[in-house]
C-alpha positions in Angstrom: -32.7 19.3 35.4 -32.9 16.1 33.4 -30.7 13.4 34.7 -31.8 10.4 32.9 -30.9 9.5 29.3 -29.3 11.8 26.8 -30.4 15.2 25.6 -32.2 15.6 22.3 -29.0 17.1 20.7 -26.8 14.4 21.8 -29.2 11.8 20.8 -29.6 13.3 17.4 -25.9 13.4 17.0 -25.4 9.8 17.9 -28.1 8.8 15.5 -26.4 10.8 12.8 -23.0 9.2 13.5 -24.5 5.8 13.6 -26.1 6.4 10.2 -22.8 7.7 8.8 -20.9 4.8 10.2 -23.5 2.3 8.7 -23.0 3.9 5.3 -19.3 3.7 5.6 -19.4 0.1 6.6 -21.5 -0.7 3.4 -19.1 1.4 1.3 -16.0 -0.2 2.8 -17.1 -3.9 3.0 -19.3 -4.5 0.0 -16.5 -3.9 -2.5 -14.1 -5.7 -0.4 -16.3 -8.8 -0.1 -16.9 -8.7 -3.8 -13.2 -8.4 -4.6 -12.4 -11.2 -2.2 -15.1 -13.5 -3.6 -14.0 -12.8 -7.1 -10.4 -13.4 -6.3 -11.3 -16.8 -4.6 -13.3 -17.8 -7.7 -10.6 -16.8 -10.1 -7.9 -18.6 -8.0 -9.7 -21.9 -7.8 -11.7 -22.0 -11.1 -10.2 -19.7 -13.7 -6.4 -19.7 -13.2 -4.4 -22.6 -14.6 -1.6 -24.2 -12.6 1.2 -22.0 -13.8 -0.7 -18.8 -13.0 -1.9 -20.2 -9.6 1.6 -20.9 -8.6 2.4 -17.2 -8.9 -0.7 -15.8 -7.3 -1.2 -15.7 -3.5 -4.2 -17.7 -2.3 -6.8 -15.1 -1.2 -7.9 -17.4 1.7 -4.4 -17.8 2.9 -3.9 -14.0 2.5 -6.9 -13.3 4.8 -5.7 -15.7 7.3 -2.2 -14.2 7.4 -3.8 -10.8 7.8 -5.8 -11.9 10.8 -3.0 -13.7 12.7 -0.2 -11.2 11.8 -0.3 -9.0 14.9 -1.0 -11.9 17.4 2.1 -13.8 15.9 4.3 -10.7 16.2 3.3 -10.1 19.8 3.7 -13.8 20.7 7.3 -13.9 19.1 8.3 -10.8 20.9 7.0 -12.1 24.3 8.9 -15.4 23.8 12.2 -13.6 22.8 12.3 -9.9 23.8 15.9 -9.7 22.3 14.3 -9.8 18.9 12.9 -6.3 19.5 16.4 -4.9 20.2 17.9 -6.7 17.2 15.1 -5.5 14.9 15.4 -1.9 16.2 19.2 -2.0 15.3 18.6 -3.2 11.8 15.8 -0.5 11.3 18.2 2.3 12.6 20.9 1.1 10.0 18.2 0.8 7.3 16.2 3.9 7.6 15.0 4.0 4.0 13.7 0.4 4.4 12.0 1.3 7.7 10.2 4.3 6.2 9.2 2.6 3.0 8.4 -0.9 4.2 8.2 -1.4 8.0 6.2 1.9 8.8 3.6 1.5 6.1 3.1 -2.1 7.2 2.8 -1.1 10.9 0.2 1.5 10.0 -1.7 -0.9 7.7 -2.1 -3.5 10.4 -2.5 -1.3 13.5 -4.7 1.5 11.9 -7.1 -0.9 10.2 -10.5 0.6 9.0 -12.1 -2.8 8.5 -11.5 -3.5 12.3 -11.9 0.0 13.9 -15.0 1.0 11.8 -17.1 -2.0 13.0 -16.0 -1.3 16.6 -17.1 2.4 16.2 -20.3 1.2 14.6 -21.0 -1.2 17.6 -20.1 1.6 20.1 -22.6 4.0 18.5 -25.2 1.3 18.3 -24.9 0.6 22.0 -24.9 4.3 22.8 -28.1 4.8 20.8 -29.7 1.7 22.7 -28.4 3.0 26.0 -30.0 6.3 25.3 -33.2 4.6 24.6 -33.2 2.1 27.4 -32.1 4.7 30.0 -34.9 7.2 29.2 -36.3 8.1 32.6 -39.4 10.1 32.3 -39.8 10.9 36.0 -36.2 12.1 36.3 -36.6 14.4 33.3 -39.7 16.0 34.8 -37.9 16.2 38.2 -40.5 14.0 39.9 -40.3 10.9 42.1 -41.7 7.6 40.8 -44.7 7.9 43.2 -45.9 11.1 41.5 -49.6 11.4 40.6 -51.1 12.4 37.2 -51.9 15.8 38.6 -48.2 16.3 39.7 -47.0 15.2 36.3 -49.3 17.6 34.5 -48.2 20.4 36.8 -44.4 19.7 36.3 -44.9 19.5 32.5 -46.8 22.8 32.3 -44.0 24.4 34.4 -41.2 23.0 32.1 -43.1 24.0 28.8 -43.6 27.5 30.1 -39.9 27.9 30.9 -38.4 26.1 27.9 -40.9 26.7 25.0 -39.2 27.8 21.9 -41.4 30.9 21.7 -40.1 32.0 25.2 -36.6 30.5 25.2 -34.5 30.6 21.9 -31.5 28.5 23.3 -30.6 25.1 21.9 -30.5 23.6 25.3 -34.1 24.9 26.0 -35.3 23.3 22.8 -33.7 19.9 23.7 -35.2 20.2 27.2 -38.7 21.0 25.7 -38.5 18.0 23.4 -37.5 15.7 26.3 -40.2 17.1 28.6 -42.8 16.4 25.9 -41.5 12.9 25.5 -41.6 12.3 29.2 -45.1 13.6 29.5 -46.4 11.4 26.9 -44.6 8.4 28.2 -46.3 8.9 31.6 -49.8 10.2 30.6 -50.5 8.9 27.2 -48.5 5.7 26.7 -50.2 4.7 23.5 -49.5 8.0 21.8 -45.8 7.9 23.1 -45.2 4.4 21.6 -46.9 5.3 18.4 -44.6 8.4 18.1 -41.6 6.4 18.9 -42.4 3.8 16.3 -42.9 6.7 13.8 -39.6 8.2 14.7 -37.8 4.8 14.3 -39.3 4.4 10.8 -38.2 7.9 9.9 -34.7 7.2 11.2 -34.5 3.9 9.2 -35.0 5.8 5.9 -33.4 9.0 6.8 -30.5 10.6 8.7 -31.0 12.5 12.0 -28.9 15.5 11.3 -27.3 17.2 14.3 -28.1 20.7 15.1 -24.7 22.2 13.8 -25.6 21.0 10.3 -29.2 22.4 10.3 -28.5 25.6 12.1 -28.4 28.8 9.9 -25.4 30.0 11.8 -23.3 27.4 10.0 -24.5 27.7 6.4 -21.1 28.8 5.1 -19.2 25.9 6.8 -21.8 23.4 5.6 -21.7 24.7 2.1 -17.9 24.7 2.0 -17.9 21.0 3.2 -20.5 19.9 0.6 -18.5 21.7 -2.2 -15.4 20.1 -1.0 -17.1 16.6 -1.2 -18.5 17.4 -4.7 -15.1 18.5 -6.0 -12.7 16.2 -4.3 -14.9 13.0 -4.6 -15.1 13.1 -8.5 -11.4 14.0 -8.7 -10.4 11.1 -6.5 -12.6 8.7 -8.6 -11.3 10.2 -11.8 -7.6 9.7 -10.6 -8.3 6.2 -9.5 -9.6 5.1 -12.9 -7.4 7.1 -15.2 -4.0 6.8 -13.5 -2.0 4.8 -16.0 1.3 4.8 -13.9 0.6 1.5 -12.2 3.2 -0.4 -14.1 6.1 2.1 -13.5 5.1 2.3 -9.8 5.3 -1.6 -9.6 8.7 -1.7 -11.2 9.8 1.1 -8.9 9.0 -1.2 -5.9 10.6 -4.3 -7.6 13.7 -2.3 -8.3 14.5 -1.8 -4.6 15.0 -5.5 -4.3 18.6 -5.3 -5.6 19.6 -2.8 -2.9 17.7 -4.5 -0.1 19.1 -8.0 -0.8 22.6 -6.7 -0.9 22.2 -4.9 2.5 20.3 -7.7 4.3 22.8 -10.3 3.3 25.3 -8.2 5.2 23.0 -8.0 8.2 22.9 -11.8 8.1 26.7 -11.8 8.3 27.1 -12.9 4.7 30.4 -11.3 3.2 30.2 -9.2 0.1 31.5 -10.7 -3.2 34.4 -8.5 -4.2 33.8 -9.0 -7.8 30.1 -7.9 -7.5 31.2 -4.9 -5.5 33.7 -4.0 -8.2 31.1 -4.3 -10.9 28.6 -2.1 -9.0 31.3 0.5 -8.3 32.4 0.4 -11.9 28.8 1.2 -13.1 28.5 4.0 -10.5 31.6 5.6 -11.6 30.8 5.4 -15.3 27.3 7.1 -14.5 28.9 9.7 -12.4 31.4 10.6 -15.3 28.5 10.7 -17.9 26.5 13.1 -15.6 29.5 15.3 -15.0 30.2 15.6 -18.7 26.4 16.3 -19.2 26.0 13.4 -21.5 23.1 12.1 -19.5 20.8 14.2 -17.3 21.3 14.2 -13.6 19.3 11.8 -11.3 19.1 9.2 -14.0 19.0 5.5 -12.9 22.1 3.4 -13.0 20.3 1.0 -15.4 21.3 3.2 -18.3 25.0 2.0 -17.9 24.1 -1.7 -17.4 25.3 -2.5 -20.9 28.5 -0.5 -20.7 31.8 -2.4 -20.4 33.7 -2.4 -17.0 35.5 0.8 -16.2 39.0 -0.2 -17.2 37.7 -1.5 -20.5 35.5 1.6 -20.9 38.5 3.9 -20.4 40.6 1.9 -22.9 37.8 2.1 -25.5 37.3 5.8 -25.0 41.0 6.3 -25.8 40.6 4.3 -29.0 37.3 6.0 -30.0 37.7 5.4 -33.7 37.9 1.5 -33.4 34.9 1.4 -31.0 32.6 4.0 -32.5 30.0 1.4 -33.5 29.8 0.0 -29.9 29.4 3.5 -28.4 26.6 4.3 -31.0 24.8 1.1 -30.0 25.0 2.2 -26.5 23.2 5.4 -27.4 26.1 7.9 -27.5 26.2 10.5 -30.2 29.3 11.7 -32.1 29.9 14.9 -30.0 29.7 12.7 -26.8 32.4 10.5 -28.2 34.8 13.4 -28.8 34.1 14.7 -25.4 34.8 11.3 -23.8 38.0 10.9 -25.8 39.3 14.3 -24.6 38.4 13.8 -21.0 40.0 10.2 -20.8 43.1 11.4 -22.5 43.6 13.9 -19.7 42.1 12.0 -16.7 41.8 8.3 -17.6 45.1 7.0 -16.1 44.3 8.7 -12.8 40.8 7.4 -12.6 42.0 3.9 -13.4 44.7 4.0 -10.8 42.3 5.1 -8.2 39.8 2.4 -9.2 42.4 -0.4 -9.1 43.7 0.8 -5.7 40.1 0.7 -4.3 39.6 -2.8 -5.7 42.8 -4.9 -5.3 42.7 -8.6 -6.5 41.1 -10.8 -3.8 42.9 -14.1 -3.2 41.4 -15.3 0.1 38.4 -17.5 0.9 35.2 -15.5 1.4 33.6 -18.2 3.5 36.1 -17.5 6.3 34.7 -13.9 6.6 31.3 -15.2 7.6 30.1 -13.7 10.7 27.3 -15.7 12.3 24.7 -13.6 14.2 22.7 -14.7 17.4 19.5 -16.8 16.9 17.3 -13.9 18.2 19.0 -11.4 15.8 18.6 -13.9 13.0 14.9 -14.3 13.6 14.3 -10.5 13.8 16.4 -9.8 10.7 14.7 -12.7 8.8 11.2 -11.3 9.8 12.1 -7.8 8.6 13.6 -9.1 5.4 10.4 -11.1 4.8 8.4 -7.8 4.9 10.4 -6.5 2.0 10.3 -9.7 0.0 6.5 -10.0 0.6 6.1 -6.4 -0.7 8.2 -7.2 -3.8 6.3 -10.4 -4.6 3.0 -8.6 -4.3 4.2 -6.1 -6.8 5.5 -9.0 -9.0 2.1 -10.7 -9.0 0.3 -7.4 -9.8 2.8 -6.7 -12.6 2.1 -10.2 -14.0 -1.6 -9.4 -13.9 -1.1 -6.1 -15.6 0.9 -7.9 -18.4 -2.3 -9.9 -19.2 -1.2 -12.9 -17.0 1.6 -13.6 -19.5 4.2 -15.8 -17.9 7.3 -13.6 -17.3 10.4 -15.6 -16.9 12.4 -13.1 -14.9 9.4 -12.7 -12.5 9.1 -16.4 -11.9 12.9 -16.7 -11.4 13.0 -13.8 -9.0 10.4 -15.4 -6.9 12.1 -18.7 -6.9 15.4 -16.9 -5.9 13.5 -15.4 -2.9 12.4 -18.9 -1.9 15.9 -20.4 -2.4 17.4 -17.5 -0.4 15.1 -18.3 2.7 15.8 -22.0 2.4 19.6 -21.4 2.3 19.5 -19.0 5.2 17.5 -21.4 7.4 19.9 -24.2 6.4 22.9 -22.1 7.2 21.6 -21.0 10.6 20.3 -24.5 11.6 23.8 -25.5 12.7 25.8 -23.0 14.8 28.7 -25.4 15.3 29.8 -25.9 11.7 29.4 -23.6 8.7 27.9 -25.1 5.5 30.3 -23.6 2.9 28.4 -24.6 -0.3 25.3 -22.9 1.1 27.3 -19.9 2.1 28.8 -19.6 -1.3 25.4 -19.6 -2.8 24.2 -16.8 -0.4 27.3 -14.8 -1.4 26.3 -15.0 -5.1 22.7 -14.2 -4.3 22.8 -10.3 -4.6 24.4 -10.6 -8.1 21.7 -13.1 -9.1 18.8 -10.9 -7.8 20.4 -7.8 -9.4 20.6 -9.5 -12.9 17.0 -10.8 -12.6 15.6 -7.4 -11.6 17.4 -5.8 -14.6 15.7 -8.3 -16.9 12.2 -7.3 -15.9 11.9 -4.0 -17.7 13.3 -5.4 -21.0 10.8 -8.3 -20.8 7.9 -5.8 -20.3 9.0 -4.0 -23.4 9.0 -7.3 -25.3 5.4 -8.0 -24.2 4.3 -4.4 -25.1 5.9 -4.8 -28.6 4.0 -8.2 -29.0 0.7 -6.7 -28.0 1.3 -3.7 -30.4 2.1 -6.1 -33.2 -1.0 -8.1 -32.6 -3.1 -5.0 -32.4 -1.6 -3.7 -35.8 -2.1 -7.2 -37.4 -5.8 -7.4 -36.3 -6.6 -3.8 -37.4 -4.8 -4.3 -40.7 -6.8 -7.4 -41.4 -10.1 -5.7 -40.7 -9.0 -2.8 -43.0 -8.3 -5.4 -45.8 -11.7 -7.0 -45.2 -13.4 -3.6 -45.5 -11.6 -2.8 -48.6 -12.6 -6.2 -50.2 -16.2 -5.7 -49.3 -16.1 -2.2 -50.7 -14.6 -3.4 -54.0 -17.3 -6.1 -54.3 -20.2 -3.6 -53.7 -18.6 -1.3 -56.4 -18.5 -4.2 -58.8 -22.1 -5.1 -58.2 -23.3 -1.5 -58.7 -21.5 -1.6 -62.0 
């Protein structure tokens, strides 16, 4: 019957969706704007030069966020081989792909701050379209040349057919409302405009709820949804402001830098340092041995054996447990553990040592001769993927620095400098495909060991900062207690 405009229910739903999208825009953008303005102010007016050198410029971060996807698309269009090379790296590094590449992809593709304004604009244009395309003659089923008598006759016919007292359906109710609006628009224009202005004012201070929310048939569903919002909302807010695991989570992100640097150096064609590989395998075997003997719990990190001697020396010291008892106690091993280690090594130590030495024979060659240079497109793709990891790690480092009260952490600064030096060395190495720069290559061969040692230094440095904070806290409170005690003594003396 009605061919022009939208029905009342659809228009009501669009109005409701537009109001919800407007509220979501406010909730999403106001805190974001405040956070960005605060970050810009702190960066330019509060941070000193040392802190500013370790914090990302908020304006630069916003610019990078805007041009990220266009730059990626532009690079892939210029060199399609990069896509193939990058896919090969991601297939070999599945954990890196799931923890770094995929979240980054969803972050930049599924972006609420971009899609929500587009949805809001779409709903706004839909609501305007519904208003602008309101055709009163089409709703009443009349030509534009219809007289007032014909309009009144058509209106009475529609009201008899679709009046809520005679027809209880939702469609009939919507058509009745549309017919009433059409009649007023054609016969009493002043009343129509007054009513439309009143409806607009009501909409500006309220929400036009769709029929499924106000219908009695859906009371249970609406009540369940409201209860879910009332329960889940406060829980999420509570979790956000009471979760004290931010520092361990940041350290967890940073710790992956050891493994990623080691793997990506191999993707760049950099050979593995045999001494570093032997050191890593030595720690892994010692940890496996301690877990098998139930000295440490399973799934413990390899960091617990960082202070242990290399495997050959460890086996030798276990066999002479009486001479090295103090060293093992300093490593956290108890007396029953020492007896267990001595018994086990006496039976299996020679075999373990022979297998380890057979797997790690002395290396006498030149590592630089084992360098395998990759193609330019493969280098660009691998460098881009590796940068996604280092950016993630450096963001965690900056946040950790902030959580530590902006205390200058030496290991954090050195690790960020190591990342910068790594990229400079890689670019310099791959700037000349005809001749290999051996000093630069040797520096890159040693880079995984440097990064590993720096990452291992971060947690001890955090403990030192916490101890310093605790000491200051105790000193401040003990001083306050002494002042209170002196005041109490003076008051007692006066009373006497």
